[in-house]
C-alpha positions in Angstrom: -2.8 2.6 -9.1 -2.9 0.6 -5.8 0.7 1.6 -5.0 -0.3 5.2 -5.5 -3.1 4.9 -2.9 -0.7 3.2 -0.5 1.6 6.1 -0.8 -1.2 8.6 -0.4 -2.3 6.9 2.9 1.3 6.8 4.0 1.8 10.5 3.5 -1.5 11.2 5.3 -0.3 9.0 8.2 3.0 10.9 8.3 1.3 14.3 8.4 -1.2 13.1 11.0 1.6 11.7 13.2 3.5 15.0 12.9 0.5 17.0 14.0 -0.2 14.7 16.9 -3.3 12.8 15.7 -2.2 9.4 16.9 -5.4 7.5 16.1 -5.7 8.8 12.6 -2.0 8.2 11.9 -2.3 4.6 13.0 -5.4 4.0 11.0 -4.1 5.4 7.8 -0.7 3.7 8.2 -2.6 0.4 8.6 -4.5 1.0 5.4 -1.3 1.9 3.6 0.3 -1.3 4.8 -2.6 -3.4 3.7 -2.7 -1.8 0.3 1.1 -2.1 -0.2 1.1 -5.8 0.6 -2.0 -6.4 -1.6 -0.1 -4.6 -4.4 2.9 -6.9 -3.8 0.7 -10.0 -4.0 -1.0 -8.9 -7.2 2.4 -7.9 -8.7 3.8 -11.4 -8.0 0.7 -13.1 -9.4 0.9 -11.0 -12.6 4.6 -11.9 -13.0 3.9 -15.6 -12.6 1.1 -15.4 -15.0 3.3 -13.6 -17.5 6.0 -16.2 -17.2 3.4 -19.0 -17.7 1.9 -17.4 -20.8 5.3 -17.1 -22.5 5.7 -20.9 -22.6 
């Protein structure tokens, strides 16, 4: 779900950048970047926890 929202904010940033709204584009791309890295961290934690539980 978090990856979905990161992609949504990325698309909004692309559209805003294409239309010339620089401030909105940079803000939404920043949000998308934060959400994407948060997704990666949570994904890595869930993988580690899954490997630990198998043992």
